[in-house]
N, C-alpha and C positions, 0 to 999 in steps of 0.2 A: 530705176536703178535698183538691182537686188543685191543682197549681201552674198548669197550663195545660190548658184544655179547648178542643177544636176541634170546631166544629159543621160537619159535612160530612166524610165519609171517602172522597171521590173521590181522584183522583190528587194534587190540590193538598193536600188535608187530610192524606193519608198522608205526603207529602213534608214538610209542616210539622211533623208529629210527629217524624219522623226527624231533621230539622234542629235542632229546638228542645229535644230531649230532653237530659238532663244527669243525672249521678249524683245530684245533689241536687234533681232536679225529677221530679214525677210528672205525666205527661201522659195525658189521656183524649181519645178520639175518639168522637163520637156520630154515627152514620150510619144513615139510614133504610133503605137497600138491604140485601139479603142478599149480602154480599161473598163468600160461598162459591160463588156462582153466577157464573162468569166470563163475559165477553162472548164471542161467537163468534170463532173464529180462521179462518185460511186465507183463501179468496177472499171470505168474508163479514165479515172483520175490519174494525174501524175503527182508524185509526192516528194517530200524533202525531209531529210533527217536533220534534226536540230541537236547540236552538241550542247553539253551542259553550260559552256561559256555563252552560247547564244541565249539559253534560257535566262541566264543572269542579266543579259542585256535587255531582254524583253521585260523582265521583272522591273528593272530600273525605269523603263519607259512607261510602266503602269498598265501594260496590255497583256501581261502573262496570263491572268485569269481567263481572259477570253480565248487565248490560244490553247491553254491547258484543257479547256472544256471540249475542244474538238481534236485534240492531239492524243496519240497513243504512246504511253511510256514504254521505254525499253529498260527493263530492270535486270535482264540477263542477256548475255551474248554468248553464243556457242560457235566456236571457230574450229573448222576441221579441214582436212585435205582429202579429196575424193579417193577412195580406194586404199587409204593408209590409216594407221592407228593413231597418229598424233592428234590430240584435241586440247584446246584451251577454252576455259570457261571464265567469264567475267560476271560479277554480280554487284549490283548497286549497294547491297547491304555490307559488302566487304569494305566499302569506303564511306559508310554512314551517309549515303545519298538516297534521295527519293527515287532517282532514276539516272541511268547513264546517258540518256538522251531521249528524244521524242520524235515521232514520225507524224507528219501532218500533210494533208493534201494541199497542193499549191494553191488551189482556188480558195480554200478556207483561209490560209494564211494571207493571201492577197486581199480577201474581203475584209479581214480585220485591220490590215495595214491601211487600206483605202479609207475605211471608216475613221481611223485615227487621224489620217491626213486631212480628211474633210472637216473634222472637228477642230482643227488647229487654225487659229487666226494668223499664224505666222508662215503658212505654207500655201503656195498657189500651184495647182496642178494643171498643166497644159497637155492633155493627151490628144491623139490624132494630129500630132504636130511633128512633122518629119524634119530631123536635123539636116542642115545643109552646109553650114560654115561656122568657123570659130576663128576669131582674130584677137590678138592681144596687143594692148598698148598700155595706157595708164589704168585700164581695166580690161575686162573681157567682153567681147561682143559675140553673141551666139545668134546665128541666122537659122530660121526654121520656117517651114511652109505649113500653114493651116488654112483649111477651107480655100485652097488654091491661091492663097495670098502669102507673099513673103513677109515675114515679120522679124524683128530684131529684139534681143534681150541683152541688156547690159548688166554686168555683175562684177562684184569685187573678186570673187573666188569661184572657180568652176570645178565641178567634179565630173569626171568622165566615167560613166557606168553603163555604157551601151553594149556590153557583151564582148565575147572573144574576138569577134570580127568587127571591132569598133571602128566606125567611120570617123568619129571625132578624134580618136587616137591617130588615125592616118592623116587627118587634116592638120593635126599639130606637128606632123613629121616625126612622131615617135615610132621607132621600129619595134619589131617583135620577133621572137623566135618561136618556131612551131616544131614540136616533136610529135611525129605520127607513130603511134604504137602498133599500127597494123591490126587494130582490134575495133570491134563495134559493140556497143552496149545495147541490148534488147531489154525494153522495159514493159512490164505488163502486170496488172493486178490479178491475183488468183484467189479463189476460195478453196480452202483445204479442209479435209474431213476431220482432222484431230489437231486443231490449233492449240498452241501453248501460250497462255496469256503472258504478255509483257516480255516475250523472248524473241530476240533477233538471231538469225543464223547467217554466218559467212562461210561458204564452202569454196575452197580453192581447187580449181581443176587445171589441167595442163594448158587449157586455152585462156583461162582467166578466172576471176572470182565470180561466184554466184551468191547474191545476197537475198535473203527473205526477211523483210521488215514488217512488223505487225502494224496493221491499220485498224484493229478492233474487230471483234467477232471472229469470223472465219477468214477474213480477208487479209492477205499479205501483199506487199509491194515486192515484186520480183525484179531484181536488177542483175541481168545475166550478161557477162562479158564473154565474147566469142571472137574467134578469128573472122575476118571480114567475109570470106566466102561462106563460112559456116553460118554466120548470122543471116545472110541473104537467104539461105536455104530454110532456116528456122522461121523467118518472117513470112515465107511463102506458104507455110503449112496451114491447114485448117485447124480449128480449135482442138479437135480430138488428137490429131497428130502432134500438135504443139505440146499438149498436155503430156502425151506419152514420152516425148523427148525430154521435157523438163523433169518429169518424174524419174526417168532413168538417170539423169544427171544429179538431181538433188537427193533422191531416195525417198523413204517413207516415214521420216521422223515426224512429219505433220499429217500423216495419213494420205489418202488419195486426193488428187487434184479434182475438184468437183466442177469448177467453172473458171474460165479465163476471160479477161477483158481484152480491149484493143491492144495491139502491139505497137510500140514506137521503137525506132532504131536510130542511133546516132553514132557516127564514126568517132573514135576516141583520139583526141589530140591534146597535148599539153601546150598551152600558149603562154608565153611570158614576155611582158613588155621590157624593152631595153632600159627603161627608166620609169619611175613612178610619178615624176613631176616635171613640169616645164613652165617656168614663170608662175602664173597664177592658176595653173591647171594641175589637178591631181587625178591620178587614175585609181579606181577602186573596182572590186568585183572581178569578173572575168576579163574586163578590159586590161586589168593588171596581171592577173594569173588565172588561167583556166586549167584545172587540174584533172588528173585521171580520177574516175569515180571510186577507185578501190578503197580510199580512205574516207570518202564522204566529206571532204573538207572545203570545197570551193566556197559555198555560201557562208559557212561558219568562219572561214578565214577572212572573208570580205567584211563580216560584221566586226571582227577584231581589228581590222584595218581602220574601220570607221570609228571604233571606240578609241583607238590611238589618236585619231585626228580630233575627236571630241576633247581629249585631254589637252592637246596642243592649243586648241582655240580657246578653251576655258570660257571665261565670261567676256572675252575681248569684243570690243566694238570694231568690226572689220572695216567699216567705212573710215575709221581713223588711222588705219595702218597703211604705211607707204610700201613701195616696192621692196625695200630692204627688209622690212618686217615680214611681209608676206613670203618673200624668198626664204627667209630663215625658217619659217614654219614649214614650208614645202620641203626644204632639205632635211629638216628634223623628222618629218613624216617618213621620208624615204629611208633615212638611215635607221630609224627605230623599227621599221617594219621589215627591213632586209633580213635580219637574222631568223625570225620565225618563218617567213616565207620560204627561205632556203631550206630550213629544217623540214618543213611540211612537204616540200617538193622532193627532198631526198628520201623522206619516209615513204611517200607514195611510190616513187620510182624503185625503191628497194623492194617493196612488196610486189610490184609488177615483175621485177627480175626473178625474185625467188618463187613466186606463186603463179607465174604464167610461162613456165619453161618445161618443155617436154623431155629434157635430158633425164635419164634414169637417176643420176646422182642427185638432181634437184628434188626428185620424189622423196628420197631418203632424208635430205636436208629439211624439207618441209615438215615431214612427220616428226623428226627429231626436234626441230625448233619449236613446234607447237606443244609437243609433250614436255619439253624442258621448261618452256614459259609457264605452263600450268603448275609446275612444281616450285617455281621461284616467285614467292609473293612480292618481293621488292621490285623485281623486273616487270612482273605483270602489272603492278600498280603504276609503274612509270609508263607502260604502254597504254594503260587505261586513261590516265590523266592527259597524255599527249592526244589521244583520240577525242577527249572531251574539251580540248583547247584550254586546259587550266594550268599549263606549265609556264605561261607568260603572264604572271599576276602583276599586281601593283597598279591596276587600272580601276578607277571607280566603278565603271559600268560592269566590269567583270566581278565586282563585289556586290552587284545588284542594286546600286543606287546612283543617282545623278550627282 
């Protein structure tokens, strides 16, 4: 019998285990993939942007130094609209911060999280274990298949963290809504001739945003949102043609594109679960909310969800809690996270509407909005702190300690 079982051992599931572990709690992770096989690194790596709120959480867990050693800080953000005059600039120094955020390769972050999980006496990781069923009664029974054998895991509380297409969510009978933006994100790392240290770029085009995130040295992570048919054309290009198209869209602020890595493309959909809890089961990560990448908030929002649950569980011995107490915690989790989740969704959808529209009027609105934002320090600060996830304080982990 476990105290907490987490279905899904991706970055969110691993973080949930590290955050919610306790000397009096036994935590298990059930993950279908073979976690001994890391994702590619270097020019073919996929990356993630860590908001300042996530940095605080990793600091509280005692693993920030390891992460910081392989992450690239973002101390400046340059936001522009293609072909228009409006520009907004954000700087960490303006808010007395070391950085506005950090960029790290997924495989590096996963390696550090897995090492921390392996070092914990309170966490058991079952990878290559395919989820099959979940049943609630006086506790939760999770069925999974490993080495062709069907196994069961009993737990007091279950976290569903198996992604936007969550099988566990479906097994629980929790519905979800899907918004298809009619866009595809193309991801590739590129080497640029004139990199600017610690500076990230977000350029809005009529088809969607194009972000360039620093990965250290000459390398930037390119996250390019395009209409679906245009994305298919772009992905079919060879390296030279892809570089030329990207150069035309982004411009020459960072010099010439010298090399490009592998391209990945994903259709962009926003998925939101109809509820965040059912009985002894709670949804986190993309199983709860999968967001448009324009604001870079999906992973960071998931960590703040888990930080909320950490506060609600505090030092409680879960084995001593009955259905009434567990239900009260689950409902409190849902009600406390509802406000920020809705605000983050509205923020992202607002950016999509304003910055992914081909109507001429919106071109002028984009330019005017960016220019005005740059001239209004209070409004710019509000936007900056929202992006950093620091507008919902009062949480111990967001203050950097357990």
